[in-house]
Structures are given as structure tokens and as C-alpha cells.
N, C-alpha and C positions, 0 to 999 in steps of 0.2 A: 496884626492880621494873621490869622491861622495859616498854616502851610497849605497850599493848594493841593488838591488830590486829582487823580485821573478819573476818567469815566468808569473804568473797571472797579476802582476803589469805591466810588459812589454807589455803583450797582451792588457791590458786596455789602456796604453799610445799610442800604435800604432793603436788601434782600429781593431785589428785582433784577430783570435782565438788562444788559447794556442797551438793547434796542429801546426798552421802555425809558431808560435814562435819557437817551437821545431825543425821544419823543417829548419827554417832560421839559427838556432844554428848549426844544422848538416851540413848545406851548408857553414858555417863559415861567413855568412852575419852578424850574431850577435855573439859577443864573450861572452862566459859564463864560469864560473868556478864552480866546484862542491865543496861545503863547507858543511861538516857534512852530506853528502849523498844527499844534495839538490843543484840544480842549482841556482846560483846567477848571476845577470847581472849588469854590470856598466851602469847606465842610459845614461851616456855620449857617450857610444858606440852604442846606438841605432841609426839605420839609419833613415833618414826621409822617409816618405811614397814614394816620387818619386824614391828614391834609392833602394827600395825593388823591387826585380824582379817582373814584371807584372804577371807572372804565379803564384807566391806566393800569390799575392793579389787576383787573380782569384780563387785560391784554397780556400782562406779564406772566400769568399763571399757565400751568399745563392743563390742556383740555383732556377730557376722558378719552377722546380719540387718540391724542398723542400718547397718553398713558398705555392704552391698549397696544399701540404700535411698538412702544418700548418693551412692553411685556412680551409681545410676539417675538421680537428680536431676541430677548433674553431666553425665551423658551427654546427657540431654534438653536441658540448658542449652547444651551444645556444639552440638547439632544445630540448636537454635533460633537460636543466634548465626550458624551457617553459612547457615541459610535467610535470615536477615536480611541477611547480607552479599550473598548471591545476589540478593535482592530489590533491595537498593540498587544493585547492579551493573546489573541489568535496568532499574531506574528511570533510572539515569544514561544508559544506552544510549537509552532511550525519549526522555528529555529532549534528547539530542543529535541525534535524528533530524531535527527541523526545521532544526537548524544545518547538518547534513551535506547535506540536500536543498537548502538555500539556497545552499550552496557550489557545488552542481551547477547552479544556476539554476532549480530546480524550485520553482514558486510554489505549486502545489496538485496533489493526486492525487484525481481524481474517479472515481466508479463508472462502469460501462459506460454509454455515451451513450444507448442505446436503452431502458434501464430506469431511468434516473435523471433526474428533473426538475431536480435541482441542476446536473448536468452540462450539460444543455440550457440552463438559465438562465444559466450562466456564459458559454457560447458566445454566446448572444443578446446578453448585456450587452456583451461585447467587440466584437461587430459594431456595436452601437448607438454605441459610443464611437469606432469606427474612422474614421480619416482617411487619406488617401493610398492606397497600394497594398495590396490585400488578395489573398492567394493561397489558393486552394482546391485540394486534391488528394484524389482518391478514385476509387472504382470507377465510380459513377454520380452521386454527389453529390445524391442524391434530396432530402435536406433543404434544399438550396439552390437546385436547379434545377426542382423540381416545384412546381406552383402550390399543392399541399396540403402542401408541405414545411414543417418547423417553423421554418426561417429564411428562407423565400422572401419573405414580406411585408417583413421587415426589409431585405433586400437591395434589393428593388425600390423601397422608399420612400427608402432612402439614395441609390440611383442617381438617382432622380427629383428629390430635394430638395437634394442636396448640391451646393455650388458654392463657388468660391474656395478658401480654406484648409481648409474642412470637406468638400471633395469627395472622393469615393473612386473608384477604378477597380479592377476585379476581373479577375484572371487565374485561370482555372479549367482544371485538367487532369483529364480523365477517361480511362477505359480505352477503347482503340480496339476497337470491337465486332467487327471481322473478324479480329483477330490471334490468334496462338497463346496469348497471355497470357489473353485473354478466354475462350478455349475451355478452357484449363487450369482456370480458376476455375469455369466452368460444370460441368466434370466433377467437381470437388471438391464442389460444392454439389448436383449432380444425383443422380438415382437410380442404383442399381447397374446397371440395364439401359442407361441412358445412358452410363455409364462403360464398359460392355462394348462398346458400339458404337464408342467412341473407340479401342479397342484392336484393332479388326478392320479391316484395310486394305480388305478386299473390300466393306465397308459404309460407305465414306467418304461417298458421296452421301447415304445414309440418316442418317448422323451429322450432316452439314451441315444437312440439313432439320430434324432434331431440335434442333440448336443454335439455329437461327433461331426456334424456338418455346420456347426455354428462358427461365426467368424473368430470368436475368442479361442476355441479349440484349435482351429486351423492356424491361427497366429502363433500359439504356443508350440504347436507341432513343428512349424517352420523354424522357430527359434531353436528348438532342440536339435533339429537336423544340422543347422549351421553351427551351433555350439559344439556339437560332436566333432565337426571338422576342425574347429579351432583347437579343441582339446587334443586331437590327434597331431596337429601341426606344432602345438606348443604344450606338450604334456606337463612340463614343470612350471609353466607360467600362467596357464589358463585352467580354471576349475569352475564347473557349473553344477548347481544342485537345484532341486525343486522342493517347495514347501507346500503342504496342504493347509495353508492358512493365508487369508487375504492380507497382503502387505498393507500396513498403515500409511506408508509413504512410497513415492517414487524417489529413489536416492542415488546420487552419484557422489562417491566419497574418495578423495585423495588424502595424502598425508597432510596437506596444507589447508584444504577447504572441503566443503560439502554443499551440494545442491539438494534441496528438499522440496518436494511438492506433495501436499496432502492428498491421499487417495479418497475417493468418495463413490457412492453408488447413485448419485443424482444425475438426472438427464437434463440437457438443455431443452427448454420448452419454447423458446423464442428463436427467431432467425437472426442471430447475431453474426455480422460479417466475420468469416474465418472460423466459425464455430460449427461443428458437426452436430446436427440435430439428433438427439438421442445418445450422443457419445457421453461416456462416463468419465473419461480420463483426459486430463491435459488441456482441455479446450478453454476453460474459464478460470482455472485455479492458478494464482501467482506462484512463482517459485522463489524460495528463499535461498540465499547463499550465506553460510555461516562459517566463521573461522574455526580452526582446529582447537583453539583454546576455549571455545564456548561450551556451556553446559549442554546445549542441544546436540552439538557434535558428539560429546562424550556419551550421552544417553543413547543416541541412535547407533553409535558405534558398538556400544555394549549390547544393544538389541540385535544388531546384525550378527555379532559373534555368538550370542546365545542361540540363535537359530542355526547358524552354520555348524557349530560344534556338536549339534544333535544331543545336547545334554538334557533337554526337557522331553520326557517320554510322551508328553501329550502334544508335542509339535512334530508331525511326521515330516521328515526330511529324506528325500530320495536322490541318490546319485544319478547322474545323467545316463550311465550305461543301463541301469535298471529300468529307467523310463523308456529307453529305446526298445528294450525287450518287450515291454508292455504294449508299446505302439505297434510293434511288428507282429504281436500275437494275434 
């Protein structure tokens, strides 16, 4: 007698399902005996496929509906795997962002300075730690030169108390109030009526008068007045000049780090919370912090020195005393 086989083995030999084997056993098409609580089959008693009732074979086959269901599951699994792959790729890119930024020398990216306490806090902390030379570049530098500015007290305290290796000296460049660059910015920030005056040669005097009353001119004028007092109080530690060229960036630079915000002439056209409608500076542009060993730090440091040293005859740089005389004239 041949060795008895299990139902699983019989199903495998016949190429049908176990359920069909059990059905054939129940129909006496296949003879089986129960041994130790399990069914065992004599392989010699297995019928050939042609002798199995057609209905049994049909019952053991996969229907079109079953195939479509399996195909649907496979398609879903394929899509999910593709989504997982995309997610892993996106995650890998996200993880690599700090590495790539670090390679560029970018230490942090902060929200716009006027609407973010974190940005302001980082700048103040850098100024608190500062030693040696500090460079400031901006339109009016209100936060640093105005008595109610958010960094004014830090600067004055550092200037008054610093000495020896911990001493600082500040060089600040602001926008020359009588130049074309200042007028261009005033037009960009001003009303349509003010802009129309600027385009009408016959109303040049009227435009000049309106310009002297513009917010931009008044802001720079106030910065010059306060800067003069700082220079008088700290003649060896505080120097301020004005350039007749629109700065490309708002910049705060210490010997260890630099904060950079790209300047622009665009206006906010939608009512974003915390954003001044029509404002051109500081409301929507993020601020980068870069390390002193980065290429950006080196380039902007060279740019500042190029303007400060007055080595370029096409960049008009005016000392603060001369500007005061023009204002008082």
C-alpha cells in the first residue's frame, strides 16, 4: 500500500483547492480514512482530472470577480508602495535641507523681522555678544538709531560699558536723504498721487516739497539727528555715513555672525496679519543668519567696506556732519 497523503498534498497533486478535495471526499469521488483525527488519502485512489466532475473543477477555479478583486488589491498595493517611495524621497530631501544650508553657511532662517519676536531676539542676542567691529546697513536703521528702537538700548549700553577686548565700535551706513535712491524708494512707498508728481517734469518743485514731507525722508532725518548724538557721545566708537545708492540688503554684522534681509521695492497687496499694506521693507521677507566663515558673509563684508571706504567714485558717500549741514540749510 502506498504511503497515505494529507488533504493538502492531494490538493497539490490535483491542482485544486483543499475545499474541493473535501467536497470530493464527501461525494465519495475520493476515498479517505480518518487516522488519529486527521483525514489521510491513498494517492493511488486519486482520480485523474478528467474523471473529476466538471462542476467540482469549476468550483475550484478563480472567478473573474475574484481575479478583479485580487488585481484591485495589487493595484492599491502598488500605489501605496509608490506613495511610500515618494514620501521617503521627500523625507530624505527634508532631512538633507539642514546639511545643504550648513554647506552654504546659513545658520538659521528667521521669519520677517517686524512680525517675529524670535528674529528680533536673535539679533539682540548677537549684539549682546558682539565684540570688535559691528557693521549696520539699512535705509534708516530705525531699530538701531532711534531712541525707541528695539536695539538702541543694547547699542548705547555696549558703547558706554565696553572696553579692552570686549569693546565694540560701530560703522553704520544709511540712505542719503537727498539722492535719487531715496526718492526712488519714496515713490515706491508713496501714494499714486506722489508717484504721478515724480513723473511730471513741470512739477519738479512740487515733488521736491512733497518728498521732504514723505515718511521716508522724515525717518532718515530722525535717524541722522539721533546718530549725530551718538557720534558726539562716542566719537571713537560710533561712525555713521550715508550712501546715495539703494542698499541691496538690510544687514547686521558682528565678527561671529551676520543677519541679512533682501531689500525690495514691492508692496504688499493683500491684508496679511502683521503686514503693513504698501510697506516695502521687512514685512514679508525672511531673514537669513550666516556664519562668519561663509561665502555670503565674506562677500557682503567686502561690499560694505567697498562703500564705506569711498574708493568707488561712482558711489557717493557722505559723512554725517555734511548731511546735517544740508538738512539745516
